[in-house]
VEXVEX-500429 format. One record per residue (C-alpha): residue number from 1; x, y, z; residue in one letter. Coordinates in steps of 0.1 Angstrom, whole numbers, always signed. Layout:
N
   nr      x      y      z  rest
  NUM      X      Y      Z     A
...
END
This chain:
70
   nr      x      y      z  rest
    1    +77   +219    +21     M
    2    +70   +186    +39     K
    3    +86   +154    +27     E
    4    +61   +126    +20     E
    5    +68    +91    +34     L
    6    +58    +64     +9     K
    7    +41    +34    +27     V
    8    +34     -1    +15     G
    9     +6    -23    +30     I
   10    +10    -61    +32     V
   11    -22    -82    +34     E
   12    -44    -58    +16     A
   13    -77    -71    +31     N
   14    -66    -70    +67     R
   15    -42    -41    +60     G
   16    -68    -19    +45     S
   17    -78     -9    +80     S
   18    -45    +11    +80     F
   19    -54    +31    +49     M
   20    -75    +57    +65     L
   21    -50    +64    +93     P
   22    -22    +68    +68     F
   23    -42    +90    +45     T
   24    -51   +112    +74     A
   25    -14   +119    +80     I
   26     -4   +145    +55     S
   27    +33   +133    +56     E
   28    +24    +98    +44     T
   29    +10    +82    +12     K
   30     +2    +46     +6     V
   31    +18    +37    -27     T
   32    +18     -1    -28     T
   33     -3    -29    -15     I
   34     +4    -67    -13     G
   35    -18    -97     -9     D
   36    -19   -133    -22     I
   37    -55   -127    -32     N
   38    -55   -109    -65     E
   39    -92   -100    -63     D
   40    -85    -83    -30     A
   41    -56    -64    -45     L
   42    -78    -51    -73     Q
   43   -107    -42    -51     E
   44    -86    -24    -25     I
   45    -64     -8    -52     G
   46    -94     +7    -69     E
   47   -110    +18    -37     K
   48    -79    +37    -26     F
   49    -64    +46    -60     S
   50    -33    +25    -55     I
   51    -18    +12    -87     N
   52    +12     -9    -75     Q
   53     +0    -43    -65     H
   54    +22    -73    -54     F
   55    +13   -110    -47     T
   56    +47   -117    -33     Q
   57    +59    -94     -4     Y
   58    +95    -96    -17     E
   59    +84    -78    -49     E
   60    +72    -49    -28     N
   61   +107    -44    -14     Y
   62   +125    -50    -48     E
   63   +101    -33    -73     D
   64    +78    -10    -53     G
   65    +85    +27    -45     D
   66    +75    +23     -8     S
   67   +100    +34    +18     E
   68    +82    +17    +47     V
   69    +61    -15    +46     V
   70    +35    -23    +72     D
END
């Protein structure tokens, strides 16, 4: 069984270009996104089914379940 690496993306609008490459890798899963723009968080979160959204990047480290943040 492969272990899945949980990834967080900062700057959801710009970082959304990383979503497809991460979803194409079976060993990774994007679990959190961050952006200061709450509308962008909502839109990108819905598009990629990501429920954990952060407006302050520090929250992603403290409260998110991501193991890696890009």
